[in-house]
C-alpha positions in Angstrom: 15.6 -123.4 -33.1 14.4 -123.2 -29.5 12.1 -120.1 -29.7 12.2 -119.6 -25.9 15.8 -118.6 -26.2 15.2 -116.0 -28.9 16.0 -112.5 -27.6 13.1 -110.8 -29.3 10.6 -113.1 -27.5 12.2 -112.8 -24.1 10.0 -111.2 -21.5 11.8 -109.5 -18.7 11.2 -111.2 -15.3 10.0 -108.0 -13.6 7.1 -107.6 -16.0 5.6 -111.0 -15.0 2.9 -110.7 -17.6 2.2 -109.1 -20.9 0.6 -105.8 -20.9 -1.8 -104.8 -23.5 0.0 -102.7 -26.1 -1.5 -99.2 -26.3 -1.8 -97.6 -29.8 0.4 -94.7 -30.4 -1.7 -91.5 -30.7 -0.8 -89.6 -33.7 -2.0 -86.0 -34.4 -5.3 -86.1 -36.1 -5.6 -83.9 -39.2 -9.0 -83.4 -40.7 -9.3 -83.6 -44.4 -11.3 -80.9 -46.2 -13.1 -83.1 -48.7 -14.6 -80.2 -50.6 -11.1 -78.7 -51.0 -9.7 -82.0 -52.1 -12.4 -82.4 -54.7 -11.8 -78.9 -55.9 -8.1 -79.6 -56.5 -8.8 -82.9 -58.2 -11.5 -81.4 -60.4 -10.0 -78.0 -61.3 -6.2 -78.0 -60.8 -5.7 -80.9 -63.2 -2.4 -79.7 -64.7 0.3 -77.2 -63.9 -1.1 -74.6 -66.2 -4.5 -74.6 -64.5 -2.6 -74.7 -61.2 -0.8 -71.5 -62.2 -4.1 -69.8 -63.3 -5.9 -70.8 -60.1 -3.0 -69.5 -58.0 -3.0 -66.2 -59.9 -6.8 -65.7 -59.4 -6.7 -66.8 -55.8 -3.9 -64.2 -55.1 -5.7 -61.6 -57.3 -9.4 -62.2 -56.7 -10.6 -58.8 -58.0 -8.5 -59.0 -61.2 -10.5 -58.6 -64.4 -8.5 -58.9 -67.6 -7.7 -60.4 -71.0 -5.9 -63.6 -71.8 -2.8 -61.6 -72.7 -2.8 -59.7 -69.4 -3.2 -63.0 -67.5 -0.5 -64.7 -69.5 1.9 -61.8 -68.9 1.3 -61.9 -65.2 1.9 -65.7 -64.8 4.8 -65.8 -67.3 3.0 -68.0 -69.9 2.1 -67.5 -73.5 -1.5 -66.3 -74.3 -1.7 -69.1 -76.8 -1.1 -71.8 -74.2 -3.5 -70.4 -71.5 -6.4 -69.6 -73.8 -7.9 -73.1 -73.8 -7.3 -73.5 -70.0 -9.1 -70.2 -69.3 -12.0 -71.4 -71.5 -12.2 -74.7 -69.5 -12.2 -72.9 -66.2 -14.9 -70.6 -67.4 -17.0 -73.6 -68.6 -16.5 -75.2 -65.2 -17.7 -72.0 -63.5 -14.5 -71.1 -61.7 -14.0 -68.0 -63.9 -16.6 -65.6 -65.4 -16.0 -64.8 -69.0 -17.2 -61.6 -70.8 -16.6 -60.3 -74.3 -15.2 -56.7 -74.5 -17.5 -54.8 -77.0 -14.9 -52.8 -78.8 -12.6 -55.7 -79.9 -14.5 -58.8 -78.8 -11.6 -60.0 -76.6 -12.5 -62.3 -73.8 -12.2 -60.9 -70.3 -11.9 -63.2 -67.3 -12.5 -62.7 -63.6 -12.9 -65.0 -60.6 -16.4 -66.4 -60.2 -18.7 -64.6 -57.8 -20.4 -67.9 -56.9 -19.6 -68.1 -53.1 -18.6 -71.7 -52.7 -16.3 -71.8 -55.7 -14.8 -68.4 -54.9 -14.1 -69.5 -51.3 -12.4 -72.7 -52.4 -10.3 -70.8 -55.0 -9.2 -68.4 -52.3 -8.4 -71.3 -50.0 -6.3 -72.8 -52.8 -3.7 -70.1 -52.5 -3.5 -70.2 -48.8 -2.7 -74.0 -48.9 0.3 -73.7 -51.1 
């Protein structure tokens, strides 16, 4: 094949020379690395995702496993281990109610974790 005849290689006469191709500028989006790490570390499954969403929408909530389960439409049996995990990771604070020894959960007061949890809801 005579490559000089190929249409995709033909240079219009009026150009006379090849111009340097300029890169197309695309909008730059900054990635919040701390937030991405938060999601990868704490929102590891849909159940934790639901729990984090609940607490980010209700940051002052303080209640039992049963109350949380009812509010997110899950069984208390299914969320109990996930709440425990999030408490161990420091996202939730866990206390024992004196009269019946039930666990109570609330969003951590630790500023950086609290801020990232609140940001979690705003990015959905």
